[in-house]
N, C-alpha and C positions, 0 to 999 in steps of 0.2 A: 137482187140487192136493192135495198131501199135506203133512201136518204131522208133524214128528218131535218127540216129547217130549224135553225136556231134564230129566234127573233132578234132584231136589232136591240142592242143594249144588254144582251145576255151572253154568257159564255157557257160552253158545254165541255165536259171532259169525261173520259172513261176512267172509273175508279176501280183499281184491282186490290182485293184483299188477299193478303198472304199470311201464312201461319206456320208455326212449328208446333208439334205436339210432343216433342222430346228434345232435350238439350243437344246441340250439335257437338261434334267431336271437338275436344279441346285443342286450341291452337295457341302458339306463343302470342303474347300481347304485342301488337305492333308498337314501334317507337313513335312518339310524336312530341313536339315541343309545346304541348298543351297540357292544361289541367282541367279536371272535371270537378266542379264545386257544387255541392248540394245547396239548393236555393229554397229553403223552407218558406212557404208563404211569402213569395216575393211581392214587393210593392207593385200594384197594378200597372202604373205608368212605366216602371223599369221593365216589367215583363213584356208589355206591349212594344216597347222600344226594341228589345232584343228580337221578339217575334217578327217585327217588321224588317229588321236588318237581315235576318236569316231568310225570311220567306217572301219578301217583296218580289224578287225575280221570278218567283213561281206562282204568284197571285195568291199567296196565303193571306187570307183576310178574315177568317172566321172569328178569331179572337179580337179583331179590331172592331167588328160591328156588334159583338156580343154586349148585352147590357152589363154595366159595371157590377151589379150584384151577382149576376150569373157567373161572370168571370171570377169574381172574388170567391165564390163558392167552390169553383173547380181548383183554382190555384192555391186556395187555403185548405183544401181537403187533405187530411193526413194520408189518405190512400192514393194521392197523386203526388209522385216524387218528381220534382223539377230540378234540373241540373243545368248550370251554365258552363259552357266551355270557355276557358280563358287562355289567352296567350301568355308569354313570359312577362309581359308588362301589366298583366292583370286585366286586360281589356276583354270584354265578353265577345266572343266570336262564334258561338254556337249554342244550340239548345237541344236538350234531351228531356223528354217528358214521358215518364212511365206511369201508367194508369192501372192501379190494382183494385178499382172499385167493384169489379165483377169477381166474385169468388172463384178462385182457381185459374184466373186468367191475368195476363199482363198485356196490355195494349201499349205499344210504342206510339204514343199519341202524336208527338212531334219529334223529329229527328233531323237536324240539319246544321250546316256550317255556313258562314258568310261566303259569298261567291269567290272571294280572293283565295280561299283555301281549297277550292275544288280541284280535283285531279292530282292531289299531292299525297294520297294515301291516308289522310286524316280521317276519312269516313270509316275505314276499317278499324282504326283505333277507337273511334266513338262507338261503333257497333260492338266491338269486343267488350266494352264497358257495359253497353246496354244489355247484351246477352248475359254477362256475368251477374248483373244486378237483377235482371228480369226473372231468370231461372232460379227461383228460391223455393224453399219447402212449400208444398201445397199448390204450386203452379203446374198445370198440365197443358196449358196453351199459351203461347206467346205470339202475338199477331201485330200486324202493321198494315197500313194501306198506303198506296201511292196512286198517282193519277197521270194522265197524259200531259198535264201542265207542269209536272215536276221535271227535274233535270232528266235529260234523255237517257242517262245511264242508271236511273234509280231502280227501275224494275229489275234489270239484270244484276245490279248490285245486291239487292235483297235476295234474289235467287242464289247468287254465289255464296251468300252468308248462310244458306240452309233453309230459307223460307220457301214454301210451296204456294203457288197461287191457288185459291179456293173459290173465288167468285169475282164477278165483274158487274158493275152498274154504271149507268150514265147519270151524271149529275149536271144540272144546269143552275145557274145563279146569275143575278144581276152583276154586270161587270163592275168590280170595285174601283176601277179607274174612272168610270163614268159617274159613280155615286160619290166620288171624292174621298174614298177610304184609302186609296193608293194613288200615287202620282200617275199621270197619264202615260209616262214613258216606262212604267214598270212592265216587266215581262214582254219585251219587244217581239218575242217569238210568237205571241198571240195577238192577232190583229184586233184593234179597237173598231167595232162597227156600231155606231150610235144611232 
């Protein structure tokens, strides 16, 4: 067994890629007091605000540090379908991003709900929508990735939905809490070592 040091100021995680190569067995759509709203070419600041609300507890930072023009190119691309999850009051409480930019594939680029909704079955509802929208004519692979910084139940959740793990990699990056992109108290389950 070998350990690899993670330098101060950095964070490391194991990223698992999971895939489906055929649609799963149809299941009844779970009930939820939520709506899924297509968000074509969202305003950059609104997108980043929702991205932060959903992902801050898990150190989602990639879209926060991305150059504005690069982010605009992604969220404005017609092959990238962005959906906001809203509650009954119309407040955005979740994010689903389906990326069809590679022919024959759909990547679930981002999938998540605000922490207050965790453990209430709403993830199954959102995944049912993701699968229904992702598996369309011409798609032969639907895939997603998760990492050890995500919710502890994320990997098991994806597997229960029919995804199969196909690869793992170690990713390291500058801690976004130390770079000022996320608050210092984000993701308390990951120690800050500066």
